[in-house]
C-alpha positions as CSV (number, residue, x, y, z in Angstrom):
1,M,24.4,2.1,34.6
2,K,27.8,1.1,35.5
3,F,28.3,4.3,37.6
4,K,25.1,3.0,39.5
5,K,26.8,-0.4,40.4
6,I,30.2,1.2,41.4
7,F,28.4,4.0,43.6
8,Y,26.5,1.0,45.5
9,L,29.3,-1.2,45.9
10,F,31.1,2.1,47.2
11,L,28.3,2.4,49.9
12,V,28.3,-0.8,50.9
13,L,32.0,-0.6,51.3
14,I,31.8,2.4,53.2
15,F,29.0,0.6,55.5
16,L,30.9,-2.1,56.3
17,T,33.8,0.0,57.2
18,A,31.9,2.1,59.6
19,C,30.3,-1.3,61.3
20,K,34.0,-2.8,61.9
21,K,34.0,-4.1,65.6
22,D,35.8,-2.4,67.9
23,Q,38.8,-4.4,69.4
24,S,39.2,-2.8,72.5
25,H,39.0,-4.5,75.7
26,E,37.8,-3.4,79.1
27,I,38.5,-3.7,83.0
28,K,36.3,-2.5,85.2
29,F,37.9,-2.4,88.8
30,S,36.3,-3.2,92.0
31,T,36.4,0.3,93.0
32,G,34.7,1.7,90.0
33,E,37.7,2.8,87.9
34,T,37.7,1.7,84.3
35,Y,40.4,1.1,82.0
36,K,40.5,0.3,78.2
37,F,43.3,-1.5,76.0
38,Q,43.5,-3.1,72.6
39,D,45.6,-6.1,73.8
40,L,47.6,-7.3,76.5
41,S,50.8,-9.7,77.2
42,V,52.3,-11.1,80.0
43,E,55.9,-11.8,80.6
44,V,58.3,-13.0,82.8
45,V,61.5,-12.2,84.1
46,T,64.6,-14.1,82.6
47,D,67.3,-12.0,83.6
48,E,67.4,-10.1,86.9
49,E,70.2,-8.5,86.3
50,K,69.9,-7.2,82.8
51,M,66.1,-7.0,83.4
52,T,64.9,-8.9,80.7
53,T,61.8,-10.7,80.1
54,R,60.0,-13.2,78.2
55,E,56.2,-13.3,77.1
56,I,54.7,-16.2,78.2
57,F,51.3,-15.0,76.9
58,S,49.4,-12.6,74.3
59,S,45.9,-11.9,73.9
60,K,46.2,-12.1,70.6
61,D,46.3,-15.8,70.9
62,N,43.7,-16.7,72.7
63,E,40.3,-14.6,73.7
64,E,39.3,-17.2,76.4
65,K,42.3,-16.5,78.6
66,L,42.0,-13.2,78.4
67,G,38.6,-13.1,79.6
68,E,39.9,-15.0,82.2
69,I,42.4,-12.8,83.0
70,I,40.4,-9.4,83.0
71,S,37.9,-11.1,85.4
72,L,40.7,-11.8,87.8
73,L,42.1,-8.2,87.3
74,E,38.5,-6.6,87.9
75,N,38.9,-8.0,91.7
76,L,41.7,-5.5,92.2
77,Q,41.1,-2.5,94.3
78,V,42.7,0.5,93.0
79,V,44.3,2.9,95.8
80,D,46.8,6.1,95.8
81,Q,50.3,5.0,94.9
82,G,51.1,5.9,98.7
83,Y,50.7,2.0,99.0
84,S,53.2,1.2,95.9
85,Y,56.0,-0.8,96.9
86,A,59.7,0.6,95.3
87,S,60.6,-2.8,94.1
88,I,62.3,-4.6,91.4
89,P,61.1,-7.2,89.7
90,G,62.3,-10.6,89.9
91,Y,62.2,-14.0,89.0
92,K,58.8,-14.3,90.7
93,S,57.2,-11.3,89.4
94,L,55.0,-11.1,86.7
95,L,54.5,-8.2,84.3
96,I,51.3,-7.5,82.4
97,K,51.7,-5.3,79.7
98,F,48.5,-3.0,78.1
99,H,49.0,-2.1,74.7
100,K,46.9,0.9,73.7
101,K,47.1,2.9,70.2
102,D,48.9,5.5,72.2
103,G,51.2,3.7,74.1
104,E,51.6,1.1,76.7
105,D,50.9,0.4,80.4
106,A,52.1,-2.2,82.7
107,I,50.9,-4.1,86.1
108,Y,54.0,-4.9,87.8
109,M,53.5,-8.0,90.2
110,Y,56.4,-8.4,92.3
111,N,56.0,-11.0,94.4
112,S,53.3,-13.7,95.9
113,E,53.5,-12.4,99.5
114,R,50.7,-10.7,101.6
115,D,51.7,-7.2,103.4
116,R,51.8,-7.2,107.0
117,D,50.3,-4.1,107.5
118,T,46.9,-4.6,105.0
119,N,47.1,-8.6,104.7
120,K,46.6,-8.2,100.7
121,F,48.8,-8.7,98.0
122,H,50.1,-5.1,96.4
123,Y,50.9,-4.3,92.8
124,T,51.6,-1.3,90.9
125,F,50.2,0.0,87.8
126,Y,52.4,2.4,86.0
127,G,50.4,4.1,83.3
128,K,47.8,6.5,83.6
129,L,44.0,5.4,85.2
130,G,41.8,8.2,84.7
131,D,43.6,11.6,86.2
132,Q,46.1,9.8,87.8
133,E,49.1,7.9,87.3
134,S,51.3,5.1,89.2
135,L,48.7,3.7,91.0
136,A,48.8,1.0,93.6
137,L,46.4,-2.3,93.2
138,L,45.3,-4.4,96.2
139,S,44.3,-7.7,95.9
140,D,43.0,-10.4,98.4
141,D,43.9,-13.1,96.1
142,D,47.7,-14.1,94.7
143,L,46.9,-13.2,90.9
144,I,50.4,-14.1,89.8
145,S,49.7,-17.5,90.6
146,E,46.1,-17.7,89.4
147,I,47.2,-16.1,85.9
148,K,49.9,-18.6,85.9
149,Y,47.5,-21.1,86.3
150,I,45.4,-19.7,83.5
151,V,48.4,-19.1,81.3
152,D,49.5,-22.5,81.6
153,K,46.4,-24.2,81.2
């Protein structure tokens, strides 16, 4: 009888472990690409010379704000790296770091100025998206201001 109870307890434990909710999140960009990650953080540059940053948001703290940030990022258009800027993050920059099981990727948002040629805001994705790496992301909206607004609420 004791063996039977232990066996059932063991089965319940296996079932509960198998039903554990997957903690990954997904961004479906407007151009069709999909990106999965565990959690993200938003950082600002605190020292341009030393390139130090300070975290202003972590998705571990607030799922509601995470959902709002994901909704904003889903409006981005993924284009090839020819649209990327060779720029260094500064005080007006925003860094979004995606934490995954196998490492970390990031979106560098350098400034809140529209490109003269495309009339869009340009951001750079450092990491792998599908089979491509280091892509540019275009937006009709100033995501730096919008994400800072979400984080500060």
